[in-house]
C-alpha positions in Angstrom: 184.1 -157.2 -209.5 181.5 -154.4 -209.5 181.5 -151.7 -206.8 178.2 -151.3 -204.8 176.3 -148.2 -205.8 176.2 -145.5 -203.1 176.9 -141.8 -202.2 180.3 -140.5 -201.2 180.6 -138.2 -198.2 181.4 -135.3 -200.6 178.2 -135.9 -202.6 176.1 -135.9 -199.4 177.8 -132.7 -198.1 177.2 -131.0 -201.5 173.5 -132.0 -201.4 173.1 -130.7 -197.9 174.8 -127.4 -198.8 172.4 -127.0 -201.8 169.4 -127.9 -199.6 170.6 -125.3 -196.9 170.9 -122.6 -199.5 167.5 -123.3 -200.9 165.9 -123.3 -197.4 167.7 -120.0 -196.6 166.5 -118.4 -199.8 162.9 -119.6 -199.1 163.0 -118.1 -195.6 164.3 -114.8 -197.0 161.6 -114.7 -199.6 159.0 -115.5 -197.0 160.2 -112.6 -194.8 160.1 -110.2 -197.8 156.5 -111.3 -198.6 155.4 -110.9 -195.0 156.9 -107.4 -194.8 155.4 -106.5 -198.2 152.0 -107.7 -197.0 152.3 -105.6 -193.8 153.4 -102.5 -195.7 150.4 -102.9 -198.1 148.1 -103.3 -195.1 149.7 -100.1 -193.6 149.0 -98.2 -196.8 145.4 -99.5 -196.9 144.9 -98.5 -193.3 146.4 -95.0 -194.0 143.9 -94.5 -196.8 141.1 -95.5 -194.5 142.3 -93.1 -191.8 142.7 -90.3 -194.3 139.2 -90.8 -195.7 137.7 -90.9 -192.2 139.3 -87.6 -191.2 138.2 -86.0 -194.5 134.6 -87.0 -193.6 135.0 -85.7 -190.1 136.1 -82.3 -191.2 133.3 -82.1 -193.8 130.7 -82.9 -191.2 132.4 -80.4 -188.8 131.8 -77.6 -191.5 128.1 -78.2 -191.3 128.1 -76.7 -187.7 129.8 -73.5 -189.0 127.1 -71.1 -190.4 127.8 -67.6 -188.9 124.1 -66.8 -188.1 123.3 -63.1 -188.6 126.9 -62.5 -189.7 128.4 -63.5 -186.3 131.1 -66.1 -186.5 130.3 -69.4 -184.8 133.3 -71.4 -186.0 134.3 -71.7 -182.3 131.4 -74.2 -182.1 133.1 -76.7 -184.4 135.1 -79.6 -183.1 138.2 -79.1 -185.3 137.8 -76.2 -187.7 138.0 -73.6 -184.9 141.8 -74.3 -184.9 142.1 -73.0 -188.5 144.6 -70.2 -189.1 143.5 -67.1 -191.1 145.7 -66.8 -194.2 145.9 -64.3 -197.0 145.6 -65.4 -200.7 149.4 -65.2 -201.1 150.2 -67.0 -197.8 150.8 -70.8 -198.5 150.5 -73.4 -195.8 153.9 -74.2 -194.3 155.6 -77.0 -192.5 155.0 -75.2 -189.2 151.3 -75.2 -189.8 151.0 -79.0 -189.3 149.4 -80.1 -186.1 148.5 -83.4 -184.4 144.8 -83.9 -185.0 143.1 -83.0 -181.8 141.5 -86.0 -179.9 137.9 -85.8 -179.0 136.7 -88.9 -177.1 134.1 -90.7 -179.1 134.5 -88.5 -182.2 138.1 -88.9 -183.3 141.7 -89.6 -182.3 145.0 -88.8 -184.0 146.2 -92.3 -183.3 144.7 -95.3 -185.3 145.2 -99.0 -185.4 146.5 -101.0 -188.4 142.9 -101.3 -189.8 142.1 -97.6 -189.3 140.2 -97.8 -186.0 140.6 -94.9 -183.5 143.0 -95.5 -180.6 142.2 -93.2 -177.7 144.4 -92.2 -174.8 142.5 -94.7 -172.6 143.3 -97.5 -175.0 146.4 -99.7 -175.2 149.1 -97.4 -176.6 150.7 -100.3 -178.5 147.7 -100.4 -180.8 148.4 -97.0 -182.2 150.0 -97.6 -185.6 148.9 -94.6 -187.7 149.1 -90.9 -186.7 147.1 -88.1 -188.3 148.4 -84.6 -188.9 146.2 -81.8 -190.2 146.7 -78.2 -191.5 143.7 -75.9 -191.5 143.6 -72.4 -193.0 140.7 -69.9 -193.5 141.4 -68.6 -196.9 138.5 -66.8 -198.7 137.0 -63.5 -197.7 133.3 -62.7 -198.2 131.3 -59.8 -196.8 129.0 -60.9 -193.9 125.3 -60.3 -193.8 124.2 -57.1 -192.1 127.7 -55.7 -191.2 129.4 -55.8 -194.6 132.7 -56.8 -192.9 134.8 -59.3 -194.8 135.1 -62.7 -193.1 136.8 -65.9 -194.0 134.2 -68.3 -195.2 136.3 -71.3 -196.5 138.7 -73.6 -194.7 141.5 -75.2 -196.7 142.2 -78.6 -195.0 145.3 -80.6 -195.5 145.4 -84.2 -194.1 148.3 -86.6 -193.9 148.7 -90.0 -192.2 152.1 -91.1 -190.9 153.4 -94.4 -189.8 156.8 -95.9 -189.0 158.8 -97.6 -191.8 159.8 -100.4 -189.4 156.0 -101.0 -189.0 156.4 -100.7 -185.2 153.6 -99.1 -183.1 153.8 -95.3 -183.4 153.8 -94.6 -179.7 155.3 -91.1 -180.4 152.1 -89.9 -182.2 150.9 -87.6 -179.5 154.3 -86.5 -178.2 156.4 -85.8 -181.4 155.6 -82.5 -183.1 154.8 -82.9 -186.9 157.6 -80.5 -187.8 160.1 -82.9 -186.1 158.8 -85.8 -188.0 159.0 -83.8 -191.2 162.6 -82.9 -190.5 163.5 -86.5 -189.7 161.4 -88.3 -192.2 163.7 -91.1 -193.1 162.1 -93.3 -190.5 158.5 -92.6 -191.5 156.1 -93.3 -194.4 153.4 -90.7 -195.4 150.0 -90.8 -197.1 148.7 -87.4 -198.0 145.3 -86.6 -199.3 144.7 -83.8 -201.8 143.7 -80.6 -200.0 140.0 -80.1 -199.5 138.0 -76.9 -199.4 135.4 -76.8 -196.6 132.7 -74.1 -197.1 130.8 -72.4 -194.4 127.3 -73.9 -194.3 125.3 -71.3 -196.3 122.0 -73.2 -196.0 121.8 -72.2 -192.3 122.3 -68.5 -192.8 
């Protein structure tokens, strides 16, 4: 007499185990893909933020023209914070600062897509944080007085975000040096240094 075809309990259990392993693997892969996509979006956003700050500083340099040999760098939005440096004085970790916020013109905090997040906005939207270093580095004799003056600003820009991709609520409260010394929790995007010349056309 022939036995009726069917599955044993062991076969069913083995099939369920294989199915469970496959599902778990698919979920793990999906998590990796989602995290990878978010990290790629964070890097794209950081590049956008860096390019925006580079443009801001370049536009800021147009205000600086030292009419009649008298420095007016104090009229700029950000370059006034530059530190005079000698030719052999490199920028250091202690020179990083949080990019100053000017309502309507720029904020150190930015969202995932690179949009400015101001103090009056939802702090949870702040994802990127911009640090800058500014140094006046090249001497040139000024008109009329013949006194050497710094006429070029070396600008260094970096954008920071958390490796766990959480909102960077500490952007305005954590000094850049502290982030530099505890960098295992952060990702960085740094632009090549840019030279900002005093606006000679307005002299």
